[in-house]
C-alpha positions in Angstrom: 32.5 18.5 -80.2 33.4 15.5 -82.5 31.5 12.3 -82.2 32.4 8.7 -82.4 30.3 5.6 -83.2 32.0 3.6 -80.5 34.5 4.0 -77.7 37.6 3.1 -79.8 39.3 4.4 -82.9 42.1 2.3 -84.3 42.7 0.5 -81.0 43.0 3.8 -79.1 40.3 4.8 -76.6 38.3 7.7 -78.0 37.5 10.6 -75.6 34.0 11.2 -74.5 31.9 11.3 -71.3 33.2 9.4 -68.1 31.5 8.9 -64.8 33.6 7.6 -61.9 31.2 5.5 -59.8 28.2 3.3 -60.6 25.8 4.5 -57.9 22.7 6.6 -58.7 24.7 9.8 -59.3 27.1 8.2 -61.8 24.5 6.2 -63.6 22.0 9.1 -63.7 24.7 11.4 -65.2 25.7 8.9 -67.8 22.1 8.1 -68.7 21.2 11.8 -69.0 24.2 12.6 -71.1 23.6 9.6 -73.4 20.0 10.8 -74.0 21.3 14.1 -75.4 24.3 12.8 -77.3 23.6 9.4 -78.9 27.0 9.1 -80.6 29.6 10.3 -78.1 31.3 7.5 -76.1 29.9 7.2 -72.6 31.7 5.2 -69.9 31.2 4.4 -66.3 34.2 3.2 -64.4 33.6 1.5 -61.1 35.5 -0.8 -58.7 32.2 -2.5 -57.8 32.0 -5.9 -59.7 28.1 -5.9 -59.5 25.7 -4.3 -61.9 24.8 -0.8 -60.7 22.2 -1.0 -57.9 20.2 1.1 -55.6 21.5 0.9 -52.0 18.3 1.7 -50.0 16.6 -1.6 -50.9 19.5 -3.5 -49.4 18.5 -2.5 -45.8 14.8 -1.9 -46.5 13.9 -5.0 -48.4 16.7 -7.3 -49.5 18.1 -8.0 -46.0 14.5 -8.6 -44.8 13.9 -11.1 -47.5 11.0 -9.1 -48.9 12.5 -8.2 -52.3 15.4 -9.0 -54.5 15.1 -6.2 -57.0 17.8 -3.6 -56.6 19.5 -3.2 -60.0 19.3 0.2 -61.5 19.4 -1.2 -65.0 20.0 -4.6 -66.6 23.2 -5.5 -68.5 21.1 -5.5 -71.7 20.1 -1.9 -71.0 23.7 -0.7 -70.9 24.3 -2.6 -74.2 21.3 -1.1 -75.9 22.2 2.4 -74.8 25.8 1.9 -75.7 27.1 2.9 -72.3 30.4 1.2 -71.6 30.1 -0.1 -68.1 33.6 -1.1 -66.9 33.3 -2.9 -63.6 35.9 -4.1 -61.1 38.4 -1.4 -62.1 40.2 0.9 -59.7 40.8 4.5 -60.7 44.2 5.6 -59.6 44.2 9.3 -60.5 42.7 12.1 -62.6 45.0 14.0 -64.9 43.3 17.3 -65.3 45.9 18.8 -67.7 45.6 15.9 -70.2 41.9 15.4 -69.4 42.4 11.7 -68.7 41.3 9.2 -66.0 44.2 6.8 -65.1 43.5 3.4 -63.6 45.6 1.8 -61.0 47.0 -0.5 -63.7 48.1 2.4 -65.8 45.3 2.4 -68.5 44.2 5.9 -69.6 40.7 7.0 -70.5 40.5 10.4 -72.1 37.4 12.5 -71.4 35.7 15.6 -72.7 33.5 15.7 -69.7 34.1 13.9 -66.3 31.7 13.3 -63.4 33.2 12.3 -60.1 30.6 10.2 -58.3 32.8 8.0 -56.2 30.4 7.8 -53.3 31.4 7.1 -49.7 33.0 4.4 -47.7 31.8 2.9 -44.3 33.5 4.3 -41.2 34.4 1.6 -38.6 34.9 2.4 -35.0 38.5 2.1 -33.7 38.0 -0.8 -31.3 39.7 -4.2 -30.8 38.1 -6.9 -32.9 36.2 -4.6 -35.3 37.7 -6.4 -38.3 35.4 -9.3 -37.5 32.3 -7.2 -37.8 30.2 -6.8 -41.0 29.1 -3.6 -42.6 26.2 -2.8 -44.9 27.4 -0.5 -47.6 27.5 -2.6 -50.8 25.5 -5.4 -52.4 28.4 -7.8 -51.4 28.0 -6.6 -47.8 24.2 -7.3 -47.9 24.8 -10.8 -49.3 27.3 -11.6 -46.6 25.1 -10.3 -43.8 22.0 -12.1 -45.2 23.9 -15.4 -45.3 25.4 -14.8 -41.8 21.9 -14.1 -40.4 20.6 -17.5 -41.6 22.9 -19.3 -39.1 22.7 -16.8 -36.3 20.7 -16.8 -33.1 21.8 -13.3 -31.9 23.1 -10.1 -33.5 24.4 -6.7 -32.4 24.2 -3.6 -34.5 26.5 -0.8 -33.5 25.2 2.6 -34.5 21.6 3.7 -34.4 21.4 5.9 -37.5 19.1 5.2 -40.4 21.0 2.1 -41.7 21.5 0.8 -38.2 17.8 1.0 -37.4 16.8 -0.6 -40.7 19.4 -3.4 -40.5 18.4 -4.2 -36.9 14.7 -4.4 -37.7 15.5 -6.7 -40.7 17.6 -9.0 -38.6 14.9 -9.2 -35.9 12.3 -9.9 -38.6 14.4 -13.0 -39.6 14.1 -14.3 -36.1 17.5 -13.2 -34.9 17.6 -11.8 -31.3 18.9 -8.3 -32.1 20.4 -5.6 -29.9 21.0 -2.0 -31.3 23.7 -0.1 -29.5 24.4 3.6 -29.6 26.3 6.3 -27.7 23.2 8.5 -27.9 20.3 8.2 -25.4 17.8 7.4 -28.3 18.2 6.4 -31.9 18.9 9.3 -34.4 19.2 11.7 -31.5 21.6 14.2 -33.1 19.6 14.3 -36.3 16.0 14.3 -35.0 16.0 15.1 -31.3 14.9 13.3 -28.1 11.2 13.2 -28.6 11.4 11.7 -32.1 14.0 9.3 -30.8 11.8 8.1 -28.1 9.1 7.2 -30.6 11.6 5.5 -32.8 12.7 3.5 -29.8 9.1 2.3 -29.4 8.9 1.4 -33.1 12.1 -0.6 -32.8 10.8 -2.4 -29.6 7.5 -3.2 -31.5 9.7 -4.9 -34.1 11.6 -7.0 -31.5 14.7 -4.9 -31.4 16.3 -4.2 -28.1 17.8 -0.7 -27.9 20.6 0.1 -25.5 21.5 3.8 -25.5 24.3 5.8 -23.8 26.6 2.8 -24.3 30.3 2.6 -25.1 31.7 -0.3 -27.1 35.2 -1.2 -26.1 35.8 -4.4 -28.1 34.4 -7.4 -30.1 35.5 -11.0 -29.5 34.2 -14.5 -30.1 31.6 -14.1 -27.3 30.1 -10.9 -28.6 30.4 -7.2 -27.9 32.1 -5.8 -24.9 30.7 -2.6 -23.3 32.4 0.0 -21.2 30.0 -0.9 -18.3 31.6 -4.3 -18.2 28.6 -6.0 -19.8 29.1 -8.4 -22.7 26.2 -8.7 -25.2 26.0 -12.0 -27.0 26.3 -11.8 -30.8 26.8 -14.5 -33.4 26.8 -11.6 -35.9 28.1 -8.0 -35.3 27.3 -5.2 -37.7 28.9 -1.7 -37.6 26.7 1.1 -38.9 28.6 4.0 -37.6 28.5 6.4 -40.6 30.3 6.9 -43.9 33.0 9.1 -45.2 32.8 10.7 -48.7 35.5 9.2 -51.0 37.2 12.4 -52.3 40.8 11.0 -52.5 40.9 11.3 -56.3 39.5 14.8 -56.2 41.9 16.0 -53.6 44.9 14.6 -55.2 43.9 16.1 -58.6 43.7 19.5 -57.0 39.9 20.0 -57.1 38.6 22.5 -54.5 37.3 20.6 -51.5 35.7 21.8 -48.3 34.4 20.0 -45.2 35.4 16.7 -46.7 33.5 17.2 -49.9 34.1 18.5 -53.4 32.8 22.0 -53.9 30.5 22.4 -56.8 28.0 25.1 -57.9 24.3 24.5 -58.6 25.2 23.1 -62.0 27.5 20.5 -60.4 30.6 22.1 -61.9 33.8 21.7 -59.9 36.8 24.1 -59.8 38.2 22.3 -62.9 37.1 22.7 -66.5 34.7 20.0 -67.7 34.8 18.2 -64.4 31.6 17.8 -62.3 30.8 16.0 -59.0 27.5 14.5 -57.7 26.2 12.5 -54.8 27.9 11.8 -51.5 31.2 13.5 -52.6 29.6 16.8 -53.5 29.0 20.0 -51.5 26.6 21.5 -54.0 24.8 24.9 -54.0 21.1 24.4 -53.9 19.2 27.1 -55.6 16.1 26.9 -53.4 18.2 26.8 -50.2 20.4 29.6 -51.5 23.5 28.0 -50.1 25.6 24.8 -50.3 23.9 21.6 -49.0 25.3 18.2 -48.3 23.2 15.5 -50.0 23.5 12.1 -48.4 20.7 10.0 -49.9 20.1 8.2 -53.2 17.3 10.5 -54.5 19.5 13.5 -54.1 22.4 11.7 -55.7 20.3 10.7 -58.7 19.0 14.3 -59.1 22.5 15.8 -58.9 23.7 13.2 -61.4 20.8 14.3 -63.7 21.9 17.9 -63.4 25.6 17.0 -64.0 24.7 15.0 -67.1 22.6 17.8 -68.5 25.2 20.5 -67.8 27.9 18.3 -69.4 25.7 17.8 -72.4 25.4 21.6 -72.9 21.9 22.2 -71.4 20.9 24.6 -68.7 20.2 22.7 -65.4 20.5 23.5 -61.7 19.9 21.6 -58.5 16.8 23.1 -56.8 15.1 20.1 -55.2 14.4 19.9 -51.5 16.3 16.9 -50.2 14.4 14.0 -48.7 14.7 10.4 -47.6 12.8 7.6 -45.8 13.7 5.1 -43.2 11.8 1.8 -43.0 11.5 -0.1 -39.6 9.2 -3.0 -40.0 5.9 -1.6 -41.4 6.7 1.9 -40.2 8.1 4.3 -42.8 9.6 7.5 -41.4 9.9 10.3 -44.1 12.0 13.5 -44.0 12.1 16.6 -46.1 14.5 19.4 -45.5 17.9 20.8 -45.6 19.5 18.4 -43.1 21.1 21.2 -41.2 21.0 22.2 -37.6 17.9 23.5 -35.8 17.2 25.4 -32.7 13.6 24.5 -32.1 11.4 21.5 -32.8 7.7 20.9 -32.4 6.3 17.3 -32.3 2.6 16.7 -33.0 1.2 13.3 -32.3 -1.5 11.8 -34.7 -3.8 8.8 -34.3 -1.2 6.4 -35.8 1.9 8.6 -36.3 3.5 11.9 -35.7 5.1 15.0 -37.3 8.1 16.9 -36.1 8.6 20.4 -37.4 12.2 21.7 -37.2 13.1 25.4 -37.3 16.2 27.6 -37.2 15.9 31.3 -36.3 12.1 31.0 -36.8 12.3 29.5 -40.3 11.3 26.0 -41.2 14.3 23.8 -42.1 12.8 20.3 -42.1 10.1 17.9 -41.2 10.0 14.3 -40.0 6.8 12.4 -40.4 5.2 9.0 -39.7 1.9 8.4 -41.5 1.5 12.1 -42.1 2.0 12.6 -45.8 -0.1 15.7 -45.9 2.3 17.4 -43.5 5.2 16.1 -45.6 3.7 17.7 -48.8 3.0 20.9 -46.9 6.5 21.1 -45.6 7.9 20.6 -49.1 5.7 23.4 -50.4 6.8 25.7 -47.6 10.5 24.9 -48.0 10.3 25.4 -51.8 8.4 28.7 -51.4 10.8 30.3 -49.0 14.6 30.0 -49.0 16.2 27.9 -46.3 18.2 29.6 -43.6 
């Protein structure tokens, strides 16, 4: 593979490594490839105008006013490592035959290796007035929500998933009377079950968040949020936290193999196309330890997959074998999960002095664990999941 001292030769863009997306997957892939090949052009193309940042701190700390640090690297770091970070640019298509990335404006960036890490977009409920609601997916979203909260007396968060719970707790911590709405009877019901959800409801209540389950939202207007029961919930600020959708438009239009709304990759992050890889939210990747494809939906998994993609593109042997995991911060309570994120047919909750552990099984095999103040159980679960293949 030829090398180049910079990204341009005689005014023409020189081919090299490209990552589409500036989240943890794209940045990790670019950083890993650069460490192995110091002279090959490395580029990150992103439509986000901000410096690459980690998203978990947005709802865990930044919105709460506890921390401002969220950048993955400084601008100087990208300069020192000669990684060309091209921000505020929209990629229009991928030309697999010519091995080029084409921007919406018609510019072409040739590649030797390409990592698709285009992330996911927020899904909004299809209800009247939803266009007036805020989301919490990007740094710009977090800034807008933080500013709106400064002048708000009341807020409603629609959706009681991980982000919804964290955002609601942060808003309440800022002195905003906050109601969390969900169609489920308890927060995170589908993911963690009724018993865990009941304890999460108590944690939310302890952090001054009112939870209203089994509710149907039928509209948003100037007065607040309208429910199917006829009730109207006052809200100066409305936030929708109703899930995300992997952004696989480029991959699908390029002809990459996709399944279940994600790009199919092997344990090395290779897609169906030569020299093209995928990582993060968009990837349905085979996990060596699980022995099957797994959806990764959290930043640690995205960064690990990006690392594997970067090493594979650089010509080194690497495979995704880590057990996925994530945390959810509600006030001072930190829920931690390790596991495959798949369905389960049995669960066992064990209460502790100041926390709990929920063990999840499918066909008698451990598939995940949720803990609060039980790190020993979390470590044990990680060992068990690593030692025996997931179901």
